[in-house]
N, C-alpha and C positions, 0 to 999 in steps of 0.2 A: 642800505649799507654800501652797495656798489657805487652809487652816486656819490656818497660821502668820500669813499676811497679815491675815486677819480678826481674829485675836487681837491682833496688833500695832495695827491700826486702832482696835479697841475700847479697848485699853489707853491709846492716845494720846488718844482722845476723853475717857475718864474722867479722865486726868491733866490735860488742858486745862480740863475743866469744873471741876476743883478750883481752878483759878487765877482763876475768875470771882468777882465779888462779888455780893452780893444786889442785887435791883433796888430795894429800898426802904431808906431809912435806918431804923435800929432803935435804940430806947432813948433818943431825944432829946426825947420828948414833953414832958417837964418842963423842958427847957432854955429859958431866956429870953435875949433877947427872942424872942417867937414871931415867926417869919419870915412876913411877908406879901409875896409877890412884887410885887403892885400898889403896895404902900406903899414898899418898899425900892427897887425899880427904877422910880422915878418922879422925873423931874428929870434932873440931870446927875451922873454919877459919873466919878471918875478911878480908873484901875487901873494897877498896876505888876506885871509878871510876868517869869517866866523859864522856859525849857525846859531840863531836864537829861536827858542821855542815860542809858542803862542803868548806866553807870559812875559817874554822879553829876556828870559834867562839865557846867557851864553852857555850852550851845552857842548860845542865843539869849535876848536880853533885849528887853523891849518895854514900851511904855506904851499905855494905851487911854483914850480919852474916849468915854463912852457917854451918848447922849441918849435918855431913856426917856419913854414916854407910854403911858397906859392909857385905853381907852374901854370901859367895862363890863368884860367878862371877857377882852378882847383887848388885849395890850400889844405895843408896838414898841420894840425896843432897837437903836439905830443905833450900832454900834461902829466907832470909827476907831482903828486900830492904827498905831503908829510903832515900827519895830524899831531896834535899836542900830546896824544897818548903814545906816540912813537910808531903807530901803524902807517903804512904806505899804500898808495893806490896809483894806478896809471890809467889814463883815458886818452885814446887817440881819436881825435875828431878829423873827419874829412868834410871840408866845406866846399860847396860848389856855387858859384855865382850863376843864377838862372834868369835874372832880369837886372836892369840897371840898379835897383835898390833892394833886390831880394836874393837871399841865400838859403840853401838847403844844407843841413848838417846831419851827419850820421856818426855813430860810435857804437861800440859793442854793447854798452849798457843803456843805449837810448832806444826806446820803443818807437819804431817807425822812423820818422824824420823830424828833425828840428827845423822850424821855420824862422828865418830872421829877416827883418825889414829895417833898413837904415833910413834915417831922416836927419839931415844936418849933422850934428855931432853925436847922434844916438843910434843904438841898435836895440830893437825889441826882439827878444829871442824867446820862443816858446817851444817846449818839448816835454816829453814824458820820460822820466828817468827810472830805470829798474834799480831800486835802492835796496842793498842788503841790510836787513835789520834782524838781529837776534836769530841768525841762521836761516832766514827766509827772505824772499824777494818781494818788495812792495813797490808797485808802480805809482809814482807821484808826479804831479804836474808842476812844472817850473815856468814862471813868467819873469824873465830877466829884463831889466832896463839898464843898458850899459851907456855911460856918458863919457866921451873923450874930453878930458879937461885941457890938455895941451898935447904937444907932440910925444911926450913920454908917459903921461899919467891918464889912466881910465878908471872910473869908479863904476861899480856894478851893485845893483840891489835886485834880489830875486825873491819872489814869494813862492813858497812851496805849499802845495795843497793836494788834497785827496777828496774826490767827489765834491769839489767846490768849497770844501772846508779848509781854511788856512791852518797849516801845521807849524809854520814858522817862516823866518826870514834869513836870507843869506846875504852877507855884505862882503864885497871884495874890493881891494885896491890893487890895480895892475901898474907896474912900472916897467917901461921898455928900457932895456940896457942900451947904452950908447954904442 
């Protein structure tokens, strides 16, 4: 029985590791415009987004106004969310450039640090979010791929998961104010 359980656990671990994505974007180096986080996330941005559950049903819609500032290699993104049900939320990110294409991010509801890698016009952003659900906190993993379309527009697709099991998708469109 112990051998069977070990086999089952190892098989499950291998299966779940196959569901994960790479930690870095790959193959975008030649894509333009080249994403510079301090340039794009500077000033005020407006965003529109939605969360879809595993079946694809839209269960939450929201808008975000983001005030962004950089001082040297450190940036602050002050995000103000308004959800379709009228509720509001605020998240303040602190981003730090730690290598030419690598950023570390922290916020009050982020468990540990978010890791971001840029490549060409993309940012792959991975982190664990302490998500309030029905009066309790659930830690969920997010794997974002952000793609800068032009000087003003960025699209974001994020996969939310728990224990390697997909919970849903988040889609966002950012527009930088002139």
